[in-house]
C-alpha positions as CSV (number, residue, x, y, z in Angstrom):
1,M,141.6,99.0,22.7
2,K,141.6,96.2,20.1
3,Y,143.0,92.7,20.1
4,Q,144.2,91.1,16.9
5,T,145.2,87.5,16.4
6,T,147.3,85.8,13.7
7,Q,147.2,82.1,12.9
8,A,150.4,80.1,12.4
9,Q,151.4,76.8,13.9
10,K,150.0,78.1,17.1
11,Q,147.7,80.9,17.9
12,K,149.5,84.0,19.3
13,Q,147.8,87.2,20.4
14,K,149.4,90.5,19.3
15,Q,148.3,93.5,21.3
16,I,147.9,96.9,19.7
17,Y,149.0,99.3,22.4
18,A,147.6,102.8,22.7
19,K,150.7,104.6,21.6
20,Q,148.8,107.9,21.4
21,Q,147.7,107.4,25.0
22,I,151.2,106.7,26.1
23,Q,152.5,109.7,24.2
24,E,149.9,111.9,25.8
25,L,151.0,110.8,29.3
26,R,154.6,111.5,28.4
27,L,153.7,115.0,27.1
28,L,151.7,115.7,30.2
29,E,154.6,114.9,32.4
30,M,157.1,117.0,30.5
31,G,158.1,120.5,31.5
32,S,157.7,123.2,28.8
33,D,161.5,123.2,28.0
34,E,161.6,119.5,27.7
35,L,158.6,119.7,25.4
36,S,160.3,122.3,23.3
37,S,163.3,120.0,22.8
38,L,161.0,117.1,21.8
39,V,159.2,119.4,19.2
40,E,162.6,120.5,17.8
41,L,163.5,116.8,17.2
42,E,160.1,116.1,15.6
43,L,160.5,119.2,13.3
44,E,163.9,117.9,12.2
45,N,162.6,114.3,11.5
46,N,159.1,114.9,10.2
47,P,158.9,116.9,6.9
48,F,155.1,117.3,7.3
49,L,155.3,119.1,10.7
50,E,156.0,122.8,10.7
51,M,155.7,126.0,12.6
52,D,153.2,128.8,11.8
53,D,155.7,131.2,10.2
54,N,153.4,134.2,10.6
55,Y,153.3,133.8,14.3
56,F,157.1,134.0,14.7
57,K,157.9,136.6,12.1
58,G,160.1,139.2,13.8
59,D,160.3,137.3,17.1
60,P,163.8,137.8,18.5
61,D,163.5,134.8,20.9
62,F,162.5,132.3,18.2
63,D,166.0,130.9,17.8
64,L,166.4,130.5,21.5
65,I,163.1,128.7,22.2
66,L,164.1,125.3,20.8
67,N,167.8,125.5,21.5
68,Y,168.0,123.1,24.5
69,I,168.9,119.7,22.9
70,Q,171.6,117.9,24.7
71,P,173.8,115.4,22.8
72,E,174.3,113.0,25.8
73,E,172.6,109.6,25.8
74,T,169.3,109.5,27.5
75,L,167.9,106.6,29.6
76,T,165.4,105.8,26.8
77,D,168.3,105.6,24.3
78,V,170.2,103.2,26.5
79,L,167.2,100.9,27.1
80,M,166.0,101.0,23.5
81,S,169.4,99.9,22.3
82,Q,169.4,96.9,24.7
83,L,165.9,96.0,23.5
84,R,166.9,96.1,19.8
85,I,169.8,93.6,20.3
86,G,167.8,91.2,22.3
87,D,165.2,88.6,21.5
88,Y,162.1,89.2,23.6
89,E,158.6,87.7,23.3
90,D,156.9,90.9,24.3
91,E,159.1,93.5,22.6
92,R,156.3,96.0,21.9
93,L,155.1,95.9,25.5
94,I,158.7,96.3,26.8
95,E,159.0,99.4,24.5
96,A,155.8,100.8,26.0
97,L,157.1,100.2,29.5
98,I,160.3,102.1,28.7
99,L,158.3,105.1,27.5
100,L,156.4,105.1,30.8
101,L,159.5,105.3,33.0
102,D,160.2,108.7,34.7
103,S,163.5,110.5,34.7
104,N,164.8,108.4,37.6
105,G,163.9,105.1,36.0
106,Y,160.8,104.4,38.1
107,L,157.3,103.3,37.0
108,N,154.8,105.7,38.7
109,M,151.8,103.4,38.0
110,T,150.6,100.2,39.6
111,L,150.7,97.0,37.6
112,D,146.9,97.1,37.3
113,E,147.1,100.6,35.8
114,I,149.7,99.5,33.4
115,C,147.6,96.5,32.3
116,R,144.6,98.8,31.7
117,L,146.6,101.4,29.8
118,L,148.5,98.9,27.6
119,N,145.5,96.5,27.2
120,S,147.5,93.6,28.6
121,D,146.8,90.7,30.9
122,V,148.7,90.6,34.2
123,K,150.9,87.6,33.3
124,T,152.1,89.1,30.0
125,A,152.8,92.5,31.7
126,E,154.7,90.8,34.5
127,R,156.8,88.9,32.0
128,A,157.6,92.1,30.0
129,L,158.4,94.0,33.2
130,A,160.8,91.2,34.3
131,D,162.6,91.5,31.0
132,L,162.9,95.3,31.3
133,R,164.3,94.9,34.9
134,S,167.1,92.7,33.5
135,F,168.3,95.7,31.5
136,E,171.1,98.0,32.7
137,P,171.3,100.1,34.7
138,Y,169.9,97.6,37.2
139,G,167.1,99.0,39.3
140,I,165.1,100.6,36.5
141,G,161.4,99.6,36.2
142,A,160.9,99.7,40.0
143,F,157.7,100.9,41.6
144,N,159.4,102.4,44.7
145,L,162.7,102.8,46.5
146,K,162.6,99.4,48.2
147,D,161.8,97.7,44.8
148,C,164.7,99.6,43.2
149,L,167.3,98.6,45.8
150,I,166.3,94.9,45.8
151,L,166.5,94.8,42.0
152,Q,170.1,96.0,42.2
153,L,171.0,93.6,45.0
154,I,169.5,90.7,43.0
155,H,172.1,91.4,40.3
156,S,175.0,91.8,42.8
157,D,177.6,89.1,43.3
158,N,178.6,90.6,46.7
159,I,178.6,87.9,49.4
160,Y,176.4,90.1,51.6
161,A,173.7,90.7,49.0
162,D,171.3,88.1,50.5
163,L,171.5,89.8,53.9
164,A,171.2,93.2,52.3
165,I,168.0,92.1,50.6
166,E,166.6,90.8,53.9
167,I,167.4,94.2,55.5
168,V,165.7,96.2,52.7
169,E,162.7,93.9,52.6
170,Q,162.1,93.7,56.4
171,E,163.9,96.5,58.3
172,L,164.2,99.5,56.0
173,E,163.1,101.8,58.9
174,L,165.8,100.6,61.2
175,L,168.3,101.0,58.4
176,A,167.2,104.6,57.8
177,E,167.7,105.3,61.5
178,N,171.1,103.7,61.4
179,K,170.2,101.3,64.3
180,L,172.7,98.6,63.2
181,K,172.9,96.9,66.6
182,Q,169.1,96.5,66.7
183,L,169.3,95.2,63.1
184,A,171.8,92.6,64.1
185,V,169.8,91.4,67.1
186,K,166.5,91.3,65.2
187,L,168.0,89.4,62.3
188,K,170.1,87.2,64.5
189,E,173.2,88.1,62.5
190,E,176.8,89.2,63.5
191,L,177.1,92.9,63.8
192,N,180.1,92.9,61.4
193,D,178.0,91.2,58.7
194,V,175.2,93.7,59.2
195,V,177.7,96.6,58.8
196,K,179.0,95.1,55.6
197,A,175.5,94.5,54.2
198,V,174.5,98.1,55.1
199,A,177.6,99.4,53.4
200,L,176.5,97.5,50.3
201,I,173.0,99.0,50.4
202,R,174.4,102.5,50.8
203,S,176.6,102.0,47.7
204,L,173.5,101.4,45.5
205,D,171.9,104.1,43.3
206,P,168.4,105.1,44.5
207,K,167.8,106.9,41.2
208,P,169.4,104.8,38.5
209,G,167.9,106.7,35.6
210,A,169.0,110.1,36.8
211,R,172.6,109.6,35.7
212,Y,171.6,110.0,32.1
213,A,170.9,113.2,30.1
214,S,167.5,114.7,30.4
215,M,165.9,116.3,27.4
216,S,166.5,119.8,28.7
217,P,167.1,121.9,31.8
218,P,164.1,123.6,33.5
219,I,164.8,127.2,32.7
220,E,161.4,128.9,32.4
221,P,158.0,128.7,34.2
222,D,155.4,126.3,32.8
223,V,152.5,128.5,33.8
224,I,152.1,132.2,34.7
225,I,149.5,133.5,37.2
226,K,148.4,137.0,36.5
227,H,146.0,139.6,38.0
228,N,143.0,140.6,36.0
229,D,139.7,142.5,36.6
230,E,138.1,139.4,38.1
231,G,141.0,138.4,40.4
232,L,143.4,135.9,39.0
233,C,143.9,134.0,35.8
234,V,146.4,131.4,34.6
235,E,148.2,131.4,31.3
236,L,150.7,129.1,29.6
237,K,154.1,130.5,28.6
238,D,153.5,131.5,24.9
239,R,155.9,129.2,23.1
240,A,156.5,127.9,19.7
241,V,155.4,124.4,20.6
242,Y,151.8,125.6,20.8
243,H,151.8,126.8,17.2
244,L,152.5,123.7,15.2
245,Q,150.7,122.8,12.0
246,I,150.6,120.1,9.3
247,S,152.5,120.9,6.1
248,T,150.4,121.0,2.9
249,I,153.2,119.7,0.8
250,C,151.9,117.2,-1.7
251,L,153.7,116.0,-4.9
252,D,151.6,115.1,-7.9
253,D,154.0,112.3,-9.0
254,E,154.0,110.4,-5.7
255,D,153.8,106.7,-6.1
256,E,151.9,104.5,-3.6
257,S,154.9,103.7,-1.4
258,V,155.7,107.5,-1.0
259,K,152.0,108.1,-0.2
260,A,152.2,105.5,2.5
261,V,155.2,107.1,4.1
262,R,153.6,110.5,3.9
263,K,150.5,109.2,5.6
264,K,152.6,107.9,8.5
265,Y,154.4,111.2,8.9
266,V,151.1,113.2,8.8
267,L,149.6,110.8,11.4
268,D,152.6,111.3,13.7
269,A,152.3,115.0,13.3
270,Q,148.6,115.0,14.0
271,Q,149.0,112.9,17.1
272,L,151.8,115.2,18.5
273,I,149.6,118.3,17.9
274,S,146.6,116.5,19.5
275,G,148.7,115.4,22.5
276,I,150.1,118.9,23.1
277,T,146.6,120.4,22.9
278,R,145.3,117.9,25.5
279,R,148.4,118.6,27.7
280,C,147.7,122.4,27.6
281,S,144.0,121.9,28.3
282,T,144.7,119.6,31.3
283,L,147.4,121.8,32.8
284,L,145.1,124.9,32.5
285,N,142.2,123.1,34.1
286,V,144.2,121.8,37.0
287,M,145.8,125.2,37.6
288,A,142.4,126.9,37.4
289,Q,141.1,124.6,40.1
290,I,144.2,125.2,42.2
291,L,143.6,128.9,42.0
292,I,140.0,128.5,43.2
293,I,141.3,126.7,46.3
294,Q,144.4,128.8,47.0
295,E,143.0,132.2,45.9
296,A,143.7,133.8,49.4
297,Y,147.3,132.6,49.2
298,F,148.0,134.5,46.0
299,L,145.7,137.5,46.5
300,H,146.2,138.2,50.2
301,Q,149.4,136.3,51.1
302,G,147.3,134.1,53.3
303,D,148.0,130.5,54.4
304,L,147.8,127.7,52.0
305,K,144.6,125.7,52.4
306,P,144.6,121.9,52.7
307,M,144.7,120.6,49.1
308,S,145.4,117.1,47.9
309,L,145.5,115.2,44.6
310,K,142.3,113.4,45.6
311,M,140.5,116.8,46.1
312,L,141.4,117.9,42.6
313,S,140.6,114.5,41.2
314,N,137.1,114.7,42.6
315,A,136.6,118.3,41.4
316,L,137.9,117.7,37.9
317,N,136.9,114.1,37.4
318,L,140.5,113.2,36.5
319,N,142.6,110.3,37.7
320,E,145.0,111.2,40.6
321,S,147.9,109.8,38.6
322,T,147.0,112.1,35.7
323,I,147.1,115.2,38.0
324,S,150.3,114.0,39.6
325,R,151.9,113.8,36.1
326,C,150.5,117.1,35.2
327,I,152.2,119.0,38.1
328,K,155.4,116.9,38.1
329,D,158.5,119.1,38.1
330,K,156.6,122.1,36.8
331,T,157.0,125.7,38.0
332,L,154.7,128.7,38.1
333,Q,155.5,132.4,38.0
334,F,153.5,135.0,40.0
335,D,154.4,138.6,40.7
336,G,158.0,137.9,39.5
337,Q,158.4,135.0,42.0
338,F,158.9,131.4,41.0
339,M,157.8,128.2,42.8
340,E,157.1,124.6,42.1
341,I,153.4,123.8,41.6
342,K,153.7,120.9,44.0
343,Q,154.4,123.3,46.9
344,L,150.8,124.4,46.7
345,F,149.7,121.0,47.9
346,T,149.5,120.6,51.6
347,A,147.8,118.0,53.8
348,A,145.2,118.7,56.5
349,V,144.9,117.5,60.1
350,K,141.6,116.5,61.6
351,S,140.7,120.0,62.6
352,G,141.3,121.4,59.1
353,E,144.6,123.2,59.3
354,S,147.3,122.6,56.7
355,N,150.7,121.3,57.7
356,Q,152.2,124.6,56.8
357,Q,149.9,126.4,59.3
358,I,150.8,123.8,61.9
359,M,154.5,124.3,61.3
360,E,154.2,128.1,61.5
361,Q,152.4,127.7,64.9
362,L,155.1,125.4,66.2
363,Q,157.8,127.8,65.2
364,R,156.0,130.6,66.9
365,F,155.5,128.7,70.2
366,I,159.1,127.4,70.3
367,K,160.5,130.8,69.5
368,H,158.8,132.3,72.6
369,E,159.2,129.4,75.0
370,D,161.1,129.6,78.2
371,K,164.6,128.3,77.2
372,E,165.2,126.9,80.7
373,H,162.0,124.9,80.5
374,P,161.3,124.3,76.7
375,Y,158.1,122.6,75.6
376,S,158.1,118.9,75.1
377,D,156.3,117.4,72.1
378,Q,153.5,116.4,74.5
379,E,153.2,120.0,75.8
380,L,153.1,121.4,72.3
381,M,150.4,118.9,71.4
382,L,148.3,120.2,74.4
383,I,149.0,123.8,73.5
384,L,147.8,123.2,69.9
385,K,144.8,121.4,71.3
386,D,143.9,124.5,73.3
387,E,144.1,126.4,70.0
388,G,141.6,124.0,68.5
389,V,144.1,121.9,66.5
390,E,143.7,118.1,66.9
391,I,147.1,116.6,66.3
392,S,149.1,113.7,67.6
393,R,152.4,113.9,69.5
394,S,154.2,111.8,66.8
395,A,153.0,114.4,64.2
396,I,154.5,117.2,66.3
397,A,157.8,115.3,66.3
398,K,157.6,114.8,62.5
399,Y,157.0,118.6,61.9
400,R,159.9,119.4,64.2
401,K,162.3,117.3,62.2
402,I,161.0,119.0,59.0
403,L,161.8,122.4,60.5
404,N,165.2,121.2,61.8
405,I,164.1,122.0,65.4
406,P,165.8,119.7,68.0
407,P,163.8,118.0,70.8
408,A,163.3,119.8,74.1
409,Y,166.3,118.5,75.9
410,K,168.6,119.8,73.2
411,R,166.9,123.2,73.3
412,K,167.3,123.6,77.0
413,N,169.6,126.3,78.4
414,F,171.3,125.1,81.6
């Protein structure tokens, strides 16, 4: 990263942001269909970007591959239009933050990570982020759900907004459990006021960016897992976007201004091709490591082994956030079946079992329990302990809720 300074009446630092790096993060996060839509737009707008015609000659699916553009306004469109009509000190940094937002309007990076990526100091990044958070829809630029709700409440003129902020900041767990009387007692507020504040909170949008058009619907798998002589291999869906090239068009009578424009177009095309190449490489490497860990699951229909972002991060020497973006909203195909890649990730308990294995064991025990004397969570914990599984009673309760299994007193037959 480089810093440049210009001298006027006062010295002002202008930061040169790593646009290529931001673009690569965006490309990595995109599904294959969304990437196809982006490439179609670039092909329309950049005369020096083209497809390899030889590759697609006679391909009946070519016209369908890039036919997913939606005319509706995207979140990026909405925010960029607000940026253009305003007067902001850190306009380029705000633009970079907009490009980092996910489809729900959230920033999936910490402030420190943003500063490192954009080569910014904390104070400048905070100022730019505050400006972005003043844009509509309110709630965009949040780091998490609590952040998102508070941002919307700050801009609300409802008389219960301050109480609602207090509830979100301090008692989100009680709110989630709908324990309104406890909320009123704990906050020393009238129950009726708490009810009105909670109603306001529930009227908010937890995903303010999701109301806008996405680039394209997810209609095909991003990766395909196949059998080969050595076991398993992973391939990317063979698409047009992986066969881009730079046009060799060059006019002899070009003047200097035309050459400068051509240079910009060529650079944009080169960066897009480079970014797509890096995206492919990262996705293949991540999936190859996943196959090493989960080989038994695919080959023998075994249980999923414990696997986390940190485990892959250590194995591949990649940042956890990079891996998270890589698998986000992506699907795989195996033996005609489709599944989200993130479903292959499963946490481990102390004794090494995955949460999927634990839930399967719980289902089995409860299915065969005495319905007149069903197992309590404490008894299930002890049964699992006898099986060599170290797990807490609260974890048992959590897994029950995930499986939609009621507590013992509701399972009892009288």
